N, C-alpha and C positions, 0 to 999 in steps of 0.2 A: 398647782399646775404651773410648771415652769417651761416657758418656750425658749428655745435657743436655735441658733443656726450655725452650721459648720460648713466651711468651704475648703476643699482639698483638691490638689492636682492628683487625679486618679489614673491617668493614662498619658504616657509620653511615647510618641511614635516617630521614628526617623524614616522619612519617605525616600524613594529611590534617588532623587536629585539633591538630597541633603536637607530638605525642609524638615523642620521639627514641628509636629502637630501635637498640641496640648489640649487635653480635655480636663475641665474643672467640674467637679460635682459639688453642688450646694444642697444640703439636707436641712430641712426644718424638723426639729425634734420637740416633743412634749414629754417631759420627765424621762429623757433619754430614749424615747421610742420615736422612730422615724415616722413622721406624718407625710412628708413628700420629699421628692428629690428632683432636681433639674440639672441639666448639663449645658456647658458652654464650651465650644471649641475655638481655638485660634491657631494659626500657623505662623511660624517664624522662619524667615528666609536667611540663608547664610550670609548674604550680602545684599545691600540696598544701593540703588543708583539714584543719585540726586543731580539736579541741574540739567537733565536731558530736556531739550526743547524740540518739538515737532511743529512745523509750520502747517497751515491749513491745507496745503497741497500734499502733505505727507512727507515732505523732505525734512531731514534732521538738520537743524541749524546749530545745535549744541549737543555734543555726545554725552555730556555729563560725566560724573566720576563715581566710581564704585567704592563703598566703604563697608567694613565689617559691621554686622548688625549689633547694636547695643542691646545686650540681654540683661543688663544690671537690674531691671525692674521685674525680671522673672523670678519664680521660686528657685531656691537653691538646687533642688533636684533637676529642674529644667535646665538651669545653667550648666550643671555637670554633664548632662547628656549632650547638650549643644556643643559644649567645649570639646568633648570627646569625639563627636561626630564630624565637626567642622574642621577637618584638616585643610591645609592649603590646597591640596589637590581637589577636594570636594568644593571648596569655595571657588576655585578657578573654573571647574566644570560647570557649576551653577551659573556663573557669570557668562561663560561661553554659550550655554543653553539659551539664556535670555537674549543675548545679543544675536543669536542665530534666528530668533523669532521676530526680530525687528524688521 
């Protein structure tokens, strides 16, 4: 009786505003027969804003800066999809969307 566990990225979706949604499947196996599976999802945004400061009264005291998201820790297939999807136009549109919601 040999137990093992595999983890694979089994779904990558690009959403309307350029976000990349990743689903990871973890399977527990006994002698190569699946005993159970579980899923985890996370989303990656094309750009991230840092340094934005909002006062207690809701006024913005520091606008912050936008940077491309670091995807170096993602699986190679996730990196490939994000790199293909995140054109400059997509990143600019995502940034404008977030700023319009402020």
